NUKETI-127387 format. One record per atom (N, C-alpha, C, CB): residue number from 1; residue in one letter; atom name; z, y, x. Coordinates in steps of 0.05 Angstrom, whole numbers, plus 5000, padded with zeros to 4 digits. Each point is the difference from the previous one (the first is absolute). Glycine has a CB too. Layout:
BEGIN
   gudo   rogu   mardren      z      y      x
    NUM      A        CA      Z      Y      X
...
***
This chain:
BEGIN
   gudo   rogu   mardren      z      y      x
      1      M         N   5006   4642   4897
      1      M        CA   5006   5031   4999
      1      M         C   4987   5009   4976
      1      M        CB   5002   5009   5051
      2      A         N   5009   5005   4931
      2      A        CA   4992   5011   4975
      2      A         C   4983   5025   5005
      2      A        CB   5041   4981   4977
      3      A         N   4934   5023   5013
      3      A        CA   4989   5027   4998
      3      A         C   5003   5012   4976
      3      A        CB   4970   4988   5030
      4      I         N   5031   5038   4970
      4      I        CA   5002   5016   4971
      4      I         C   4977   5018   4999
      4      I        CB   5051   5001   4997
      5      S         N   4941   5004   4978
      5      S        CA   4979   5021   4994
      5      S         C   5010   5020   4982
      5      S        CB   4966   4968   5007
      6      F         N   5029   5057   4996
      6      F        CA   5007   5021   4984
      6      F         C   4985   5025   5004
      6      F        CB   5042   4980   4999
      7      T         N   4957   5036   4980
      7      T        CA   4986   5027   5002
      7      T         C   5022   5025   5004
      7      T        CB   4960   4981   4968
      8      A         N   5034   5037   5051
      8      A        CA   5019   5019   5005
      8      A         C   4984   5026   5006
      8      A        CB   5034   4966   5016
      9      T         N   4980   5058   4981
      9      T        CA   4992   5024   5003
      9      T         C   5005   5013   5031
      9      T        CB   5007   5001   4948
     10      L         N   4974   5008   5064
     10      L        CA   5004   5012   5026
     10      L         C   5017   5025   4997
     10      L        CB   4956   4982   5017
     11      K         N   5068   5018   4997
     11      K        CA   5017   5026   4998
     11      K         C   5002   5014   5028
     11      K        CB   5028   4978   4962
     12      K         N   4982   5044   5039
     12      K        CA   5003   5014   5025
     12      K         C   5026   5016   5000
     12      K        CB   4949   5004   5005
     13      F         N   5068   4994   5016
     13      F        CA   5023   5016   5003
     13      F         C   4993   5027   5004
     13      F        CB   5025   4964   5016
     14      A         N   4984   5054   4967
     14      A        CA   4998   5029   5006
     14      A         C   5019   5009   5022
     14      A        CB   4985   5007   4954
     15      S         N   5041   4988   5042
     15      S        CA   5020   5007   5020
     15      S         C   5021   4978   5001
     15      S        CB   4992   5052   4993
     16      N         N   5010   4932   5026
     16      N        CA   5021   4980   5003
     16      N         C   5004   4993   5027
     16      N        CB   4990   4982   4957
     17      G         N   5020   5037   5060
     17      G        CA   5008   4997   5027
     17      G         C   4979   4987   5017
     17      G        CB   5046   4998   4984
     18      D         N   4958   4984   5030
     18      D        CA   4979   4988   5019
     18      D         C   4977   4986   4983
     18      D        CB   5038   4992   5037
     19      K         N   4965   5003   4937
     19      K        CA   4977   4989   4984
     19      K         C   4984   5023   4987
     19      K        CB   5027   4958   4991
     20      T         N   4976   5066   5013
     20      T        CA   4987   5022   4989
     20      T         C   4970   4994   5006
     20      T        CB   5040   5034   5005
     21      G         N   4944   4967   4975
     21      G        CA   4971   4998   5000
     21      G         C   4991   4972   5001
     21      G        CB   4997   5042   5022
     22      W         N   5019   4939   4977
     22      W        CA   4992   4972   4999
     22      W         C   4986   4991   4974
     22      W        CB   5038   4992   5031
     23      T         N   4942   4995   4970
     23      T        CA   4988   4988   4975
     23      T         C   5012   4972   5000
     23      T        CB   4956   5028   5000
     24      Y         N   5052   4961   4975
     24      Y        CA   5016   4978   4998
     24      Y         C   4993   4988   4971
     24      Y        CB   5038   5019   5034
     25      I         N   4973   4955   4964
     25      I        CA   5000   4986   4974
     25      I         C   5027   4989   4999
     25      I        CB   4951   4988   4999
     26      E         N   5060   5012   4975
     26      E        CA   5025   4991   4992
     26      E         C   4996   4973   4995
     26      E        CB   5014   5041   4981
     27      V         N   5004   4940   5029
     27      V        CA   5001   4971   4992
     27      V         C   5028   4998   4987
     27      V        CB   4967   4982   5038
     28      P         N   5031   5012   4936
     28      P        CA   5026   4995   4985
     28      P         C   5015   4977   5009
     28      P        CB   4981   5019   4961
     29      A         N   5045   4983   5036
     29      A        CA   5018   4979   5013
     29      A         C   4992   4971   4988
     29      A        CB   5041   5035   5006
     30      E         N   4952   4965   4969
     30      E        CA   4995   4974   4987
     30      E         C   4973   4985   5015
     30      E        CB   5020   5021   4951
     31      L         N   4962   4998   5058
     31      L        CA   4977   4988   5014
     31      L         C   5007   4994   5028
     31      L        CB   4970   5024   4970
     32      A         N   5046   4993   5045
     32      A        CA   5008   4996   5025
     32      A         C   5017   4972   5002
     32      A        CB   4999   5054   5007
     33      Q         N   5016   4941   4973
     33      Q        CA   5017   4976   4999
     33      Q         C   4981   4974   4999
     33      Q        CB   5038   5028   4975
     34      Q         N   4940   4977   5011
     34      Q        CA   4981   4974   4999
     34      Q         C   4990   4996   5028
     34      Q        CB   4982   5009   4951
     35      L         N   5014   5011   5066
     35      L        CA   4989   4995   5026
     35      L         C   5022   4991   5017
     35      L        CB   4964   5034   4994
     36      K         N   5059   4975   5007
     36      K        CA   5023   4992   5017
     36      K         C   5026   5003   4987
     36      K        CB   4974   5013   5036
     37      P         N   5034   4965   4947
     37      P        CA   5023   4999   4985
     37      P         C   5024   5006   5014
     37      P        CB   4978   4970   4976
     38      N         N   5041   5045   5010
     38      N        CA   5027   5006   5012
     38      N         C   4997   5021   5024
     38      N        CB   5017   4952   4986
     39      N         N   4962   5061   5019
     39      N        CA   4994   5018   5024
     39      N         C   5003   5028   4993
     39      N        CB   4968   4968   5017
     40      K         N   5047   5049   4998
     40      K        CA   5003   5028   4996
     40      K         C   4991   5017   5023
     40      K        CB   5037   4989   4971
     41      K         N   4954   4995   5050
     41      K        CA   4992   5013   5027
     41      K         C   4968   5002   4999
     41      K        CB   5042   4981   5028
     42      A         N   4950   5035   4992
     42      A        CA   4971   5005   5005
     42      A         C   4990   4971   5008
     42      A        CB   5003   5053   5015
     43      F         N   4970   4942   4975
     43      F        CA   4987   4975   5009
     43      F         C   4970   5004   4999
     43      F        CB   5037   4971   4983
     44      R         N   4949   5013   5034
     44      R        CA   4973   5003   5004
     44      R         C   4984   4987   4977
     44      R        CB   5009   5000   5048
     45      I         N   4966   5007   4945
     45      I        CA   4984   4989   4980
     45      I         C   4971   5001   5010
     45      I        CB   5034   5014   4964
     46      K         N   4949   4971   5019
     46      K        CA   4973   4997   5009
     46      K         C   4984   4999   4972
     46      K        CB   5011   4975   5047
     47      G         N   4963   5030   4952
     47      G        CA   4986   4996   4975
     47      G         C   4977   5018   4998
     47      G        CB   5041   4984   4978
     48      K         N   4957   5030   4999
     48      K        CA   4978   5019   4996
     48      K         C   5009   5022   4978
     48      K        CB   4965   4962   5012
     49      I         N   5025   5062   4997
     49      I        CA   5001   5023   4982
     49      I         C   4970   5004   4990
     49      I        CB   5042   5024   5026
     50      D         N   4953   4971   4948
     50      D        CA   4974   4999   4989
     50      D         C   4986   4977   5017
     50      D        CB   4999   5052   4985
     51      K         N   4980   4954   5030
     51      K        CA   4988   4978   5015
     51      K         C   5005   5003   5029
     51      K        CB   4966   4996   4967
     52      H         N   5050   5027   5040
     52      H        CA   5006   5005   5028
     52      H         C   5024   4981   5009
     52      H        CB   4984   5050   4994
     53      P         N   5009   4934   5027
     53      P        CA   5021   4982   5012
     53      P         C   5023   5018   5016
     53      P        CB   4963   4962   5005
     54      I         N   5062   5027   4990
     54      I        CA   5023   5012   5012
     54      I         C   5015   4980   5014
     54      I        CB   5002   5033   4966
     55      F         N   5008   4973   5057
     55      F        CA   5021   4981   5015
     55      F         C   5015   5018   5019
     55      F        CB   4970   4957   4999
     56      G         N   5052   5033   5011
     56      G        CA   5015   5012   5019
     56      G         C   5014   5025   4987
     56      G        CB   4969   4981   5036
     57      V         N   5036   5019   4939
     57      V        CA   5013   5024   4989
     57      V         C   5025   4991   4985
     57      V        CB   4956   5025   4995
     58      T         N   5062   4993   5003
     58      T        CA   5026   4996   4989
     58      T         C   5008   5014   4974
     58      T        CB   5010   4993   5046
     59      L         N   5002   4992   4937
     59      L        CA   5011   5011   4977
     59      L         C   5029   5010   5007
     59      L        CB   4971   4970   4970
     60      L         N   5035   5053   5024
     60      L        CA   5023   5014   5007
     60      L         C   5020   5005   4975
     60      L        CB   4972   5020   5038
     61      P         N   5052   4974   4966
     61      P        CA   5020   5004   4977
     61      P         C   5002   5029   4990
     61      P        CB   5026   4963   5020
     62      M         N   4974   5042   4955
     62      M        CA   5003   5025   4989
     62      M         C   5029   5005   4988
     62      M        CB   4949   4999   4992
     63      G         N   5064   4981   5004
     63      G        CA   5025   5001   4985
     63      G         C   4998   4989   4974
     63      G        CB   5013   5038   5023
     64      A         N   5006   4952   4964
     64      A        CA   5001   4987   4971
     64      A         C   4981   4977   5002
     64      A        CB   5010   5045   4974
     65      G         N   4984   4942   5049
     65      G        CA   4983   4978   5000
     65      G         C   4971   5002   5001
     65      G        CB   5034   4984   4978
     66      D         N   4957   5041   5019
     66      D        CA   4972   5007   5002
     66      D         C   4991   5003   5030
     66      D        CB   5003   5023   4954
     67      F         N   4970   4972   5051
     67      F        CA   4991   5004   5025
     67      F         C   4976   5020   5001
     67      F        CB   5017   4953   5011
     68      L         N   4974   5056   5011
     68      L        CA   4977   5015   5001
     68      L         C   4980   4990   5024
     68      L        CB   5027   5039   4979
     69      L         N   4949   4964   5012
     69      L        CA   4979   4991   5023
     69      L         C   4988   5026   5007
     69      L        CB   4988   4950   4983
     70      A         N   5015   5058   5043
     70      A        CA   4986   5024   5008
     70      A         C   4970   4991   5005
     70      A        CB   5043   5021   5021
     71      I         N   4937   4998   4972
     71      I        CA   4975   4998   5001
     71      I         C   4989   5018   5023
     71      I        CB   5001   4987   4951
     72      N         N   4993   5000   5072
     72      N        CA   4991   5014   5024
     72      N         C   4972   5008   4997
     72      N        CB   5030   4974   5028
     73      A         N   4960   5042   4992
     73      A        CA   4974   5013   4999
     73      A         C   4978   4977   5000
     73      A        CB   5017   5044   5024
     74      A         N   4986   4934   4991
     74      A        CA   4980   4979   5000
     74      A         C   4999   4987   4970
     74      A        CB   5007   4991   5053
     75      M         N   5015   5006   4934
     75      M        CA   5000   4988   4974
     75      M         C   4989   5020   4979
     75      M        CB   5039   4971   5013
     76      R         N   4966   5054   4990
     76      R        CA   4989   5021   4981
     76      R         C   4969   4999   5003
     76      R        CB   5043   5031   5005
     77      K         N   4947   4970   5020
     77      K        CA   4973   4999   5006
     77      K         C   4988   4975   4987
     77      K        CB   5009   5027   5042
     78      G         N   5005   4950   4961
     78      G        CA   4988   4975   4991
     78      G         C   4998   5000   4971
     78      G        CB   5017   4978   5038
     79      I         N   5002   5033   4948
     79      I        CA   4997   4999   4968
     79      I         C   4986   5026   4990
     79      I        CB   5044   4972   4995
     80      A         N   4953   5048   5021
     80      A        CA   4987   5026   4991
     80      A         C   5011   5011   4976
     80      A        CB   4960   4984   5020
     81      K         N   5067   5017   4979
     81      K        CA   5013   5012   4978
     81      K         C   5025   5017   5011
     81      K        CB   4985   4960   4969
     82      K         N   5022   5060   5011
     82      K        CA   5021   5016   5007
     82      K         C   5021   5001   4979
     82      K        CB   4970   5025   5027
     83      Q         N   5051   4992   4977
     83      Q        CA   5024   5003   4983
     83      Q         C   4988   5002   4971
     83      Q        CB   5030   5025   5037
     84      G         N   4988   4960   4946
     84      G        CA   4994   4997   4971
     84      G         C   4980   4977   4992
     84      G        CB   5011   5049   4998
     85      A         N   4974   4942   5022
     85      A        CA   4979   4976   4992
     85      A         C   5017   4975   4997
     85      A        CB   4960   5020   5027
     86      M         N   5028   4963   4954
     86      M        CA   5011   4973   4997
     86      M         C   4987   4980   5019
     86      M        CB   5011   5010   4952
     87      V         N   5004   4973   5059
     87      V        CA   4993   4977   5019
     87      V         C   5011   4973   4988
     87      V        CB   5001   5032   5044
     88      T         N   4986   4947   4965
     88      T        CA   5008   4975   4993
     88      T         C   5009   4986   5027
     88      T        CB   4968   4999   4957
     89      L         N   5058   4991   5042
     89      L        CA   5007   4985   5027
     89      L         C   5003   4971   4992
     89      L        CB   5027   5040   5023
     90      T         N   4967   4945   4999
     90      T        CA   5008   4973   4999
     90      T         C   5010   4994   5030
     90      T        CB   4965   4986   4960
     91      I         N   5064   5010   5037
     91      I        CA   5013   4996   5026
     91      I         C   5018   4978   5002
     91      I        CB   4995   5044   5005
     92      S         N   5012   4948   5017
     92      S        CA   5021   4979   5003
     92      S         C   5018   5008   5026
     92      S        CB   4966   4961   4979
     93      A         N   5056   5026   5024
     93      A        CA   5018   5005   5023
     93      A         C   4984   4988   5025
     93      A        CB   5047   4999   4970
     94      D         N   4954   5017   5052
     94      D        CA   4987   4989   5024
     94      D         C   5022   4990   5019
     94      D        CB   4960   5032   4995
     95      E         N   5042   4940   5006
     95      E        CA   5022   4989   5017
     95      E         C   4989   4996   5028
     95      E        CB   5021   4976   4960
     96      N         N   4958   5033   5049
     96      N        CA   4993   5001   5026
     96      N         C   5014   5017   5018
     96      N        CB   4961   4989   4984
     97      K         N   5051   5003   5039
     97      K        CA   5015   5017   5016
     97      K         C   4983   5022   5013
     97      K        CB   5032   4961   5007
     98      Y         N   4981   5063   4994
     98      Y        CA   4984   5023   5015
     98      Y         C   4995   4994   5028
     98      Y        CB   5021   5034   4972
     99      K         N   4956   4971   5036
     99      K        CA   4990   4994   5028
     99      K         C   4992   5027   5014
     99      K        CB   4981   4952   4986
    100      L         N   5032   5051   5036
    100      L        CA   4995   5025   5016
    100      L         C   4972   4997   5011
    100      L        CB   5050   5009   5013
    101      N         N   4935   5013   4991
    101      N        CA   4977   5002   5011
    101      N         C   5000   4988   5029
    101      N        CB   4993   5040   4970
    102      E         N   4987   4943   5038
    102      E        CA   4999   4986   5025
    102      E         C   4997   5018   5023
    102      E        CB   4981   4963   4977
    103      E         N   5002   5057   5020
    103      E        CA   4996   5022   5021
    103      E         C   5024   5013   5006
    103      E        CB   4957   5009   4984
    104      F         N   5061   4999   4997
    104      F        CA   5024   5012   5001
    104      F         C   5020   4982   5015
    104      F        CB   4988   5026   4958
    105      M         N   5013   4950   5035
    105      M        CA   5018   4979   5016
    105      M         C   4992   4998   5026
    105      M        CB   5007   4973   4964
    106      A         N   4965   5028   5042
    106      A        CA   4994   4998   5030
    106      A         C   5007   5023   5016
    106      A        CB   4964   4972   4988
    107      C         N   5037   5053   4998
    107      C        CA   5009   5025   5013
    107      C         C   5030   4998   5006
    107      C        CB   4964   5027   4975
    108      L         N   5050   4960   5007
    108      L        CA   5029   4999   5004
    108      L         C   5008   4981   5020
    108      L        CB   5005   5012   4956
    109      A         N   4976   4967   5053
    109      A        CA   5005   4982   5021
    109      A         C   5001   5015   5026
    109      A        CB   4978   4964   4974
    110      D         N   5010   5060   5029
    110      D        CA   5000   5016   5024
    110      D         C   5026   5019   5000
    110      D        CB   4947   4997   5001
    111      D         N   5070   5003   4979
    111      D        CA   5024   5017   4999
    111      D         C   5022   4984   4988
    111      D        CB   4973   5043   4997
    112      P         N   5041   4938   5020
    112      P        CA   5021   4985   4990
    112      P         C   5021   5013   4984
    112      P        CB   4991   4974   5037
    113      A         N   5018   5050   4971
    113      A        CA   5020   5015   4985
    113      A         C   4989   5008   4972
    113      A        CB   5019   5017   5044
    114      A         N   4957   4989   4953
    114      A        CA   4990   5008   4973
    114      A         C   5000   4974   4983
    114      A        CB   4970   5038   5018
    115      K         N   5023   4939   4993
    115      K        CA   4998   4975   4986
    115      K         C   5028   4991   4991
    115      K        CB   4958   4987   5027
    116      V         N   5062   5018   4989
    116      V        CA   5029   4994   4994
    116      V         C   5007   5018   4977
    116      V        CB   5012   4987   5049
    117      F         N   4985   5039   4955
    117      F        CA   5004   5021   4977
    117      F         C   4990   4992   4974
    117      F        CB   4996   5033   5032
    118      L         N   4978   4958   4968
    118      L        CA   4988   4993   4975
    118      L         C   5012   4977   4983
    118      L        CB   4961   5017   5024
    119      K         N   5049   4964   4992
    119      K        CA   5014   4976   4989
    119      K         C   5025   5006   4986
    119      K        CB   4981   4975   5036
    120      H         N   5033   5050   4970
    120      H        CA   5024   5007   4986
    120      H         C   4996   5014   4974
    120      H        CB   5021   5003   5044
***
């Protein structure tokens, strides 16, 4: 699995529906295609932003083949940077399947109807 490295600017949506206020990084189509060729859907990645490790995060399609990486509060704290700052990313596609929290699954065992609902 190929990893890519690039430098990007932290951006922030001023007004964009449910994404209003999000801090994000744009990942151009040509870079996203190196991670997951012929893909236009959201996919998970792992790696580093500057020296801060990231995992369990998703690249979201923006249209025209470009993707965005939302920078959550933990990531912003880890890199100690804000909108307009430059960051260096080293990322790769994360092929590990998503695993639900074990405590949550134990709770679902107590409610069979909820467990069935979750599987749909």
